[in-house]
C-alpha positions in Angstrom: -73.5 -87.1 44.4 -70.0 -88.6 44.4 -68.5 -87.1 41.3 -69.1 -85.2 38.1 -67.5 -84.7 34.7 -67.2 -81.8 32.4 -67.8 -84.1 29.4 -71.2 -83.7 27.8 -73.5 -86.0 25.7 -74.4 -84.7 22.2 -78.0 -84.9 21.2 -79.1 -87.0 18.2 -76.2 -89.5 18.3 -75.5 -92.6 20.3 -72.8 -92.6 23.1 -71.3 -95.6 24.8 -71.1 -95.4 28.6 -69.4 -97.8 30.9 -69.5 -97.6 34.7 -67.4 -99.7 37.0 -67.9 -99.6 40.8 -66.8 -101.3 44.0 -69.3 -101.2 46.8 -67.8 -100.3 50.2 -68.4 -98.0 53.1 -65.1 -96.2 53.0 -62.9 -97.6 50.1 -65.4 -97.7 47.3 -64.4 -96.8 43.8 -66.3 -95.4 40.8 -64.9 -95.2 37.2 -66.8 -94.0 34.2 -65.8 -94.2 30.5 -67.5 -92.2 27.8 -66.9 -93.6 24.3 -63.8 -95.4 25.6 -62.3 -92.4 27.3 -62.3 -92.3 31.1 -64.1 -89.2 32.4 -64.6 -90.1 36.2 -62.1 -91.8 38.5 -63.0 -91.9 42.2 -61.4 -93.9 45.0 -61.8 -94.0 48.7 -65.4 -93.0 48.6 -68.6 -94.3 50.3 -70.5 -96.2 47.6 -72.5 -98.3 50.1 -75.8 -96.5 50.7 -77.6 -99.6 52.0 -77.1 -102.4 54.5 -76.6 -105.1 51.8 -73.2 -105.7 50.3 -74.4 -106.2 46.8 -76.4 -104.3 44.2 -80.0 -105.3 43.3 -81.0 -102.5 41.1 -79.5 -99.7 38.9 -81.3 -96.4 38.1 -80.3 -93.9 35.4 -81.3 -90.4 36.5 -81.0 -87.7 33.9 -80.9 -84.1 35.2 -81.0 -80.8 33.5 -83.2 -82.0 30.6 -86.0 -79.9 29.2 -89.5 -81.2 28.6 -88.9 -81.6 24.9 -85.9 -84.0 25.4 -86.6 -87.7 25.2 -83.3 -89.6 26.0 -83.1 -93.2 25.0 -81.0 -95.8 26.9 -80.6 -99.1 25.2 -78.4 -102.2 25.1 -77.7 -102.3 28.9 -75.5 -105.1 30.3 -74.4 -105.7 33.9 -71.6 -108.0 35.1 -70.0 -108.8 38.4 -66.5 -108.7 36.9 -64.0 -105.9 36.9 -63.2 -106.4 33.2 -65.0 -104.0 30.9 -66.5 -105.8 27.9 -65.9 -102.9 25.5 -68.4 -101.5 23.1 -71.1 -104.1 22.8 -74.7 -104.5 21.7 -77.6 -106.7 22.7 -79.2 -108.5 19.8 -82.8 -109.7 20.5 -83.9 -112.9 18.7 -87.4 -114.2 18.7 -88.9 -117.7 18.2 -89.8 -118.3 14.5 -90.4 -122.1 14.2 -91.4 -125.1 16.2 -89.1 -128.1 16.8 -89.7 -131.8 17.6 -89.9 -130.9 21.3 -93.5 -129.6 21.4 -95.1 -130.9 24.6 -96.8 -127.7 25.7 -100.3 -126.8 24.4 -100.8 -123.6 22.4 -103.8 -121.5 23.5 -104.8 -121.0 19.9 -103.8 -122.6 16.5 -101.2 -125.3 16.1 -98.0 -123.4 15.9 -96.4 -123.2 19.4 -93.8 -120.5 18.5 -96.5 -118.2 17.2 -98.0 -117.8 20.7 -94.7 -116.7 22.2 -93.1 -114.6 19.5 -94.4 -111.1 20.5 -92.0 -108.2 20.9 -94.2 -107.1 23.9 -95.8 -109.7 26.1 -99.5 -109.8 25.6 -100.6 -111.7 28.8 -103.4 -114.2 28.2 -104.0 -113.2 24.6 -102.0 -116.2 23.4 -99.5 -118.5 25.2 -98.4 -122.1 25.7 -99.3 -124.0 28.8 -98.5 -127.3 30.5 -98.9 -128.9 34.0 -96.9 -132.0 33.2 -93.6 -132.4 34.9 -90.9 -132.8 32.2 -92.9 -131.3 29.5 -90.6 -129.4 27.1 -91.3 -126.8 24.4 -88.3 -125.7 22.2 -88.3 -123.2 19.4 -85.9 -122.2 16.7 -85.1 -118.5 16.7 -84.2 -115.9 14.1 -80.6 -115.5 13.0 -78.3 -112.7 14.2 -78.4 -109.7 11.9 -74.6 -109.2 12.3 -71.5 -111.3 12.7 -70.0 -110.2 16.1 -66.3 -110.4 16.8 -67.1 -111.8 20.3 -70.3 -113.2 21.8 -70.1 -112.7 25.6 -73.3 -114.7 26.5 -76.8 -115.8 25.6 -79.6 -114.7 27.8 -83.0 -116.5 27.6 -86.0 -114.4 28.8 -89.3 -116.0 29.8 -92.5 -114.4 31.0 -94.7 -116.9 32.9 -97.4 -117.4 35.5 -99.4 -120.3 37.0 -103.2 -120.6 36.9 -103.7 -123.1 39.7 -103.0 -123.4 43.5 -100.3 -126.0 43.2 -96.6 -125.3 43.5 -95.2 -124.9 40.0 -91.6 -124.4 38.8 -90.4 -124.0 35.3 -86.9 -123.4 33.8 -85.4 -122.1 30.6 -83.6 -124.6 28.4 -81.1 -124.1 25.6 -80.2 -126.8 23.1 -77.2 -126.5 20.8 -76.3 -129.4 18.7 -76.1 -132.5 21.0 -75.7 -130.3 24.1 -78.3 -128.8 26.4 -78.1 -126.4 29.3 -80.7 -125.6 32.0 -81.5 -122.4 33.6 -82.4 -122.1 37.3 -85.9 -123.4 38.4 -88.3 -120.5 38.9 -91.2 -120.7 41.2 -94.2 -119.2 39.5 -96.8 -116.8 41.0 -100.3 -116.0 39.9 -99.0 -112.9 38.0 -96.8 -112.7 34.9 -93.2 -112.2 35.9 -90.1 -112.1 33.7 -87.4 -114.7 34.4 -84.0 -114.5 32.8 -81.1 -117.0 32.6 -77.6 -116.3 31.2 -75.6 -119.0 29.4 -72.0 -118.0 29.0 -70.9 -121.1 27.1 -72.3 -123.1 24.2 -73.4 -126.4 25.7 -72.5 -128.2 22.5 -68.8 -127.1 22.8 -68.4 -125.9 26.4 -66.6 -122.9 24.9 -67.6 -119.4 24.0 -70.6 -118.9 21.7 -70.0 -118.3 18.0 -72.4 -116.8 15.4 -73.1 -120.2 14.0 -73.8 -121.7 17.4 -76.3 -118.9 18.3 -78.0 -119.1 14.9 -78.6 -122.8 15.4 -79.8 -122.8 19.0 -83.3 -123.9 20.2 -84.8 -122.3 23.3 -87.9 -122.8 25.4 -89.5 -123.7 28.8 -89.6 -127.0 30.7 -91.9 -127.9 33.6 -89.8 -128.8 36.7 -92.5 -129.4 39.3 
């Protein structure tokens, strides 16, 4: 354990926790803010407990809790920048309508979006599928429930697998007005895997997202290979 704080978390209310760290064998740093107040400030410490220079996973370990305590951790964001974003939330939007780009085939019914709008992925219960290179399926999404002061980015999350032996790559696509942006190609496996792509700028304006831009976007998968 590198450091501790005397500050405590109250039960029954939300707290906002920010952690900033520099990974290094001898000159690492760790800073922690609780509800905007810095409670830990470490420097010149060994924060590199592995051979790699980067970070590939983050774990929250809660000690000293009794068996009746069920903590909830929500709205987690991670950046590779030293600039704290400040108190933020993650708004999850789901597909709610089809668009003119409807090349993939729904497993049931005629509404494409209805097979990919689950809050929890349901595997092969319903889905859209395609083996045609260039096939594109775009969906409209629900509107934001609030009007944010700042929108840092849009993340598109896709859960997909392949059902044949051929090499298959798909990518996420975001359409905003006349502009489109592509996520990275993802090579599929035989098992369902989550793939996530982050779009920091509105492709229609090449500037930061606005509420109107997010509310008007279309998202979906495209077959690459």
